[in-house]
N, C-alpha and C positions, 0 to 999 in steps of 0.2 A: 803531110799525113799525120804528123804528130799533133798538129793543131786539131785536126779532125778527131783524131783519136782522143786528144785531151778534151775537146769539145764534147765528144761522145762520152767520155769519162765524167766530165762535168755534168752532163745531162743525166748520166747514170747515177752519179753521186747525188744530184738533186732529187732524182727519182727515189733513190734509196733513202735519202733524208726525209723526203715527203712520205715515203712508204713507212719509214720508222716513226715519223710524226703521226701518220695516220694510224699505224699499228699502236703506237703509244696512246694516241687520242682515243682510238677504238677500245683499247685496253682500259683506259681510264673511264670511258663511258660505260663499258661493260662492268667495270669494278663499281662505279657509282650506281648502276642499275641493280647490281647484286646487293649492294649496301642498302639501296632504297627498298628492295623487296624484303630484306632482313628486317629493316626498321618497320616496314608496313606489317610484316608478320608479327613482330614484337608488339606493335601498337594494337593489332587485332587481338593478340593473346591477352594483353593488358585490358583491353576493352571488354573482352569476354569475362575476364577475372573480376573486373569492376562490376559488370552486370550481375555476376554470380554473387558477389559480396553484397551488392545492393539488394538483391532478391532475398538473401539470408537476413539482412538487416530488417527488411520489410516484414519477413516472416516472424522474426523475433519480436519486433514491435507489435505485430498483430497478436502473437501469443501472450506477450506481456500485457497488452491492452485487455485481452479477454480475461486473463487471470486477475487483473486489477478490477475489472468490472464484476467478476464472480466474487472476489473477496469483498468488494464494496456491498454487493447485494447480500452476501452472507452476514456481514457486520450490521447492515441495516436491519435484516430480519432478526438477528440476535438482539439488537437494540430494541426493536419493537417488542420482542418476547420479554426481555428484561423489564421494559417499561410497563407492560401489562402485568407481569408478576409483581412488580413494585406497587402498582396501583391496587392489585388484589390484596397484597400483604398490608398495605396502609389501610385498606377497607377493613380487613380482619382486626387490625390493631385498634382502629377507631371503634369498632363494634365491641371489642374486648374492654376498651377504656370506658365506654358507655355502660356496659354491664357491671364493671367494677365500681363505677361511680354510683350506679343505682344501688348496688349492694352496700356501699359505704354510707349512702344516705339512709338506707333502711336500718343499717347497724347503728348509726348515730341516733336515729329515732328510737330504736330499742334501748340504747344506752340511756337516753333521756328519760324514757318511760321507767326503766329499771332504777334510775337514780331517784326519780320522783317516788316510786314505790318504796325504795330503801329509806328515803327521808320520812315517808308516812309510817313505815315500820319502826323507825327509830323514835318517832314521836309517840307512837302507840306504846312502844316498850317503856318510854319515859313516863307516859300516863299510867301504864299498868304498874310500874314500879312505885309511882306516887300513890296509887290506890292501895297497893299492897302495904306500903308504909303507913297509910292512914288506917287501915283495918287492923294492923298490929297494935297501933296505939289505942284503939278503942277497945 
């Protein structure tokens, strides 16, 4: 009977060991499943965070691109405006230079005429002085 009892105990012991192994294996599997779900949740959370950050990056790039385009257009318009203003001012300056050159030429002509007139007057004065000197001697 002992043998049977021992045999029964051995079977019970194997059953218990199998049961413990199964419980232990089931526990490990359950633990691994739990860990897997946690990792999957963490991955999903990081994926959503990545998507959110990517969307923010795209929005910022779009905003910066729009602002850059606006600034470029503004600068181009300002450059066109400044170029037009410069051309207008150069035109005014050329017209003023031409007007001054014309006046200068006219003044040089007047100076030459006055110089000729002055020389004629000096010559006439000299002639008159000579005539006055000749009349006094007579």
